C-alpha positions as CSV (number, residue, x, y, z in Angstrom):
1,X,0.0,0.0,0.0
2,X,1.3,3.4,-1.0
3,X,0.1,6.5,0.8
4,X,0.1,10.0,-0.9
5,X,-1.4,13.2,0.4
6,X,-5.1,12.6,0.2
7,X,-5.1,9.2,-1.4
8,X,-4.0,5.6,-0.9
9,X,-3.1,3.2,-3.6
10,X,-3.5,-0.6,-3.1
11,X,-1.2,-3.2,-4.3
12,X,-3.7,-3.9,-7.1
13,X,-3.2,-0.3,-8.3
14,X,-6.7,1.0,-7.4
15,X,-6.7,4.5,-5.8
16,X,-8.8,5.2,-2.8
17,X,-10.3,8.7,-2.6
18,X,-12.7,9.9,0.0
19,X,-16.3,9.2,-1.3
20,X,-17.8,12.5,-0.1
21,X,-21.6,12.4,-0.8
22,X,-21.5,9.4,-3.2
23,X,-24.2,7.1,-1.9
24,X,-25.2,3.8,-3.5
25,X,-28.9,3.0,-2.9
26,X,-29.3,0.3,-0.3
27,X,-25.8,0.6,1.2
28,X,-25.2,2.1,4.6
29,X,-22.6,4.7,5.3
30,X,-20.3,2.1,6.8
31,X,-20.8,-0.2,3.8
32,X,-19.9,2.6,1.4
33,X,-16.8,3.2,3.5
34,X,-15.8,-0.5,3.2
35,X,-16.6,-0.3,-0.5
36,X,-14.2,2.6,-0.9
37,X,-11.3,0.4,0.4
38,X,-12.6,-2.9,-1.2
39,X,-9.4,-3.5,-3.3
40,X,-7.4,-3.7,0.0
41,X,-7.0,-6.9,2.0
42,X,-9.6,-7.2,4.8
43,X,-6.9,-7.0,7.5
44,X,-5.8,-3.6,6.1
45,X,-9.4,-2.3,5.9
46,X,-10.0,-3.3,9.5
47,X,-6.8,-1.4,10.6
48,X,-7.7,1.7,8.6
49,X,-11.2,1.8,10.0
50,X,-10.3,0.6,13.5
51,X,-12.7,-2.3,13.4
52,X,-12.3,-6.1,13.6
53,X,-11.6,-8.2,10.5
54,X,-14.8,-10.1,11.3
55,X,-16.8,-6.9,11.0
56,X,-15.2,-6.1,7.7
57,X,-16.1,-9.6,6.5
58,X,-19.7,-9.2,7.7
59,X,-20.0,-5.9,5.9
60,X,-18.5,-7.4,2.7
61,X,-21.0,-10.2,2.8
62,X,-23.9,-7.7,3.2
63,X,-22.5,-5.6,0.3
64,X,-22.2,-8.6,-1.9
65,X,-25.8,-9.6,-1.1
66,X,-27.1,-6.1,-1.9
67,X,-25.1,-5.7,-5.1
68,X,-25.5,-9.2,-6.4
69,X,-21.7,-9.7,-6.6
70,X,-20.6,-13.3,-6.0
71,X,-16.9,-12.6,-5.2
72,X,-14.5,-9.9,-4.0
73,X,-13.2,-9.6,-7.6
74,X,-16.7,-8.9,-8.9
75,X,-17.2,-6.4,-6.0
76,X,-14.0,-4.6,-7.0
77,X,-15.2,-4.3,-10.6
78,X,-18.6,-3.1,-9.4
79,X,-16.9,-0.4,-7.3
80,X,-14.8,0.7,-10.2
81,X,-17.8,0.8,-12.5
82,X,-19.7,3.0,-10.0
83,X,-16.5,5.1,-9.6
84,X,-16.3,4.4,-5.9
85,X,-12.7,3.4,-6.6
86,X,-10.5,4.5,-9.5
């Protein structure tokens, strides 16, 4: 993970940027926060948000259920298509 001034870049090359007012219908604020880091490993997301890894996994499962994505890879593509991540 590489950190720049106001952005983080994951090892997969996706850039995290604060999501501001971007809200996806049906997702909670915390789920959107998880989505903005979805290209990072769960352990890193947990550390960044100061929550347990199990909480990250629970949110990810809920997000996948709401978006219809079957895997983390699909979820990353979904987030990129919705411009939640670059």
